[in-house]
Backbone as CSV, one residue per row, in Angstrom:
resi,resn,N_x,N_y,N_z,CA_x,CA_y,CA_z,C_x,C_y,C_z
1,MET,85.321,107.455,97.098,86.641,107.552,97.720,87.525,108.464,96.872
2,ILE,88.605,108.829,97.500,89.621,109.660,96.807,90.520,108.788,95.942
3,ALA,91.296,109.404,95.079,92.280,108.642,94.311,93.262,107.954,95.247
4,THR,93.560,106.708,94.984,94.372,105.866,95.878,95.527,105.289,95.072
5,THR,96.721,105.370,95.603,97.901,104.792,94.979,98.126,103.376,95.526
6,ILE,98.268,102.435,94.613,98.608,101.050,94.992,100.122,100.924,94.919
7,LEU,100.718,100.412,95.967,102.173,100.280,96.046,102.540,98.792,96.200
8,VAL,103.648,98.417,95.550,104.239,97.074,95.780,105.626,97.300,96.311
9,ASP,105.875,96.818,97.495,107.145,97.024,98.198,107.485,98.539,98.214
10,GLU,106.452,99.360,98.557,106.579,100.806,98.672,106.868,101.522,97.394
11,LYS,106.728,100.871,96.232,106.915,101.507,94.939,105.566,101.705,94.286
12,PRO,105.167,102.954,93.905,103.889,103.169,93.286,103.733,102.422,91.976
13,ILE,102.631,101.706,91.854,102.376,100.888,90.671,101.248,101.469,89.827
14,CYS,100.155,101.879,90.499,99.003,102.445,89.784,98.183,103.350,90.689
15,VAL,97.294,104.143,90.061,96.391,105.017,90.794,94.966,104.617,90.401
16,VAL,94.164,104.370,91.392,92.784,103.973,91.147,91.861,104.858,91.950
17,ARG,90.590,104.848,91.630,89.596,105.574,92.416,88.419,104.637,92.647
18,PRO,88.516,103.814,93.677,87.419,102.896,93.968,86.210,103.617,94.531
19,THR,85.057,102.964,94.419,83.850,103.584,94.959,83.759,103.445,96.464
20,ASP,84.341,102.378,96.996,84.357,102.165,98.466,85.455,101.187,98.833
21,ARG,85.611,100.935,100.105,86.655,100.053,100.603,86.542,98.636,100.015
22,LYS,85.306,98.167,99.913,85.075,96.830,99.333,85.569,96.749,97.885
23,ASP,85.351,97.798,97.137,85.812,97.859,95.746,87.349,97.850,95.678
24,LEU,87.980,98.571,96.568,89.446,98.617,96.645,90.035,97.236,96.991
25,ASP,89.435,96.604,98.007,89.890,95.259,98.394,89.723,94.261,97.277
26,ARG,88.601,94.352,96.531,88.371,93.459,95.388,89.411,93.663,94.308
27,PHE,89.750,94.923,94.013,90.732,95.215,93.020,92.084,94.627,93.399
28,ILE,92.493,94.821,94.639,93.764,94.300,95.100,93.777,92.767,95.035
29,ARG,92.707,92.150,95.508,92.621,90.676,95.496,92.654,90.132,94.048
30,ASN,91.824,90.691,93.180,91.752,90.195,91.807,92.944,90.583,90.937
31,GLY,93.601,91.690,91.257,94.760,92.190,90.509,96.078,91.785,91.052
32,LYS,96.073,90.920,92.087,97.327,90.576,92.784,98.373,90.021,91.802
33,LYS,97.996,89.141,90.904,98.930,88.550,89.988,99.533,89.634,89.089
34,PHE,98.743,90.539,88.571,99.242,91.619,87.739,100.104,92.575,88.544
35,LEU,99.681,92.955,89.712,100.389,93.917,90.518,101.786,93.394,90.963
36,LEU,101.822,92.121,91.291,103.101,91.568,91.766,104.022,91.149,90.629
37,ALA,103.457,90.886,89.448,104.239,90.475,88.278,105.157,89.318,88.644
38,ASP,106.445,89.494,88.557,107.405,88.430,88.894,107.881,88.452,90.327
39,ASN,107.326,89.347,91.121,107.743,89.516,92.506,106.693,88.862,93.422
40,ASN,106.629,87.531,93.473,105.609,86.832,94.258,105.702,87.137,95.727
41,ALA,106.843,87.539,96.229,107.017,87.796,97.665,106.722,89.256,98.004
42,GLY,106.280,90.054,97.006,106.066,91.469,97.235,104.913,91.717,98.156
43,ILE,104.900,92.862,98.785,103.831,93.268,99.691,103.052,94.427,99.046
44,ILE,101.758,94.236,98.896,100.888,95.246,98.331,100.273,96.097,99.451
45,THR,100.415,97.410,99.313,99.803,98.359,100.240,99.152,99.462,99.418
46,HIS,98.471,100.366,100.106,97.895,101.511,99.409,97.857,102.723,100.303
47,ARG,97.762,103.870,99.672,97.696,105.142,100.420,96.976,106.149,99.514
48,GLY,96.564,107.224,100.074,95.978,108.309,99.281,96.976,108.819,98.256
49,ALA,96.519,109.083,97.060,97.423,109.563,95.999,97.937,110.973,96.355
50,ASP,99.212,111.197,96.051,99.716,112.563,96.263,99.221,113.450,95.112
51,GLU,99.618,114.701,95.131,99.100,115.694,94.156,99.387,115.292,92.724
52,SER,100.641,114.876,92.447,101.011,114.534,91.041,100.305,113.245,90.597
53,GLU,100.168,112.312,91.489,99.504,111.038,91.114,98.020,111.290,90.849
54,ALA,97.401,112.085,91.705,95.977,112.427,91.529,95.769,113.217,90.245
55,ALA,96.720,114.091,89.915,96.617,114.862,88.678,96.658,113.939,87.457
56,LYS,97.532,112.956,87.508,97.632,112.012,86.383,96.304,111.228,86.251
57,TRP,95.720,110.834,87.402,94.436,110.142,87.343,93.354,111.013,86.707
58,HIS,93.289,112.279,87.150,92.264,113.214,86.634,92.488,113.470,85.163
59,GLN,93.723,113.550,84.677,93.978,113.777,83.265,93.508,112.585,82.445
60,ALA,93.807,111.382,82.941,93.373,110.142,82.247,91.866,110.054,82.239
61,PHE,91.218,110.428,83.353,89.773,110.393,83.408,89.157,111.389,82.440
62,ALA,89.732,112.566,82.351,89.246,113.553,81.375,89.377,113.046,79.924
63,LEU,90.463,112.357,79.630,90.605,111.785,78.293,89.573,110.673,78.070
64,HIS,89.347,109.866,79.079,88.319,108.835,78.993,86.929,109.435,78.700
65,ARG,86.609,110.499,79.374,85.331,111.162,79.170,85.242,111.814,77.801
66,ALA,86.387,112.347,77.292,86.411,113.006,75.993,86.077,111.978,74.892
67,TRP,86.387,110.722,75.131,86.087,109.661,74.193,84.705,109.076,74.469
68,SER,83.880,109.805,75.196,82.483,109.420,75.532,82.424,108.190,76.426
69,GLY,83.470,108.006,77.229,83.472,106.886,78.161,82.554,107.205,79.339
70,GLU,81.934,106.179,79.899,81.066,106.339,81.020,81.909,106.443,82.308
71,ASP,81.433,107.212,83.246,82.161,107.395,84.512,82.461,106.087,85.203
72,ASP,81.466,105.196,85.205,81.635,103.875,85.882,82.580,102.963,85.167
73,GLY,82.901,103.258,83.913,83.794,102.400,83.137,85.261,102.718,83.311
74,PHE,85.588,103.710,84.159,86.973,104.101,84.349,87.361,103.884,85.802
75,PHE,88.444,103.168,86.037,88.831,102.845,87.398,90.217,103.420,87.750
76,GLY,91.159,103.223,86.898,92.519,103.735,87.278,93.502,103.609,86.117
77,ILE,94.729,103.982,86.439,95.807,103.987,85.446,97.133,103.435,86.037
78,PRO,97.962,102.811,85.247,99.266,102.432,85.721,100.174,103.613,85.819
79,LEU,101.155,103.598,86.686,102.111,104.685,86.798,103.449,104.291,86.138
């Protein structure tokens, strides 16, 4: 999949790159407490990352690989 921005109440929270829709759904379900923080009534949505968000993800991924990180070990970054 392409880089995806996770939003809480339409505010970008993080950029992730899941392998498939199931992976994205699992991340949102398991990360709900972190994503919502103190906003228990917040609504979590997602959309394709815009150019600047995708660029941040690619820069973080390049840094991860420079430290000999495995491709499968990198999922996303907070914004």
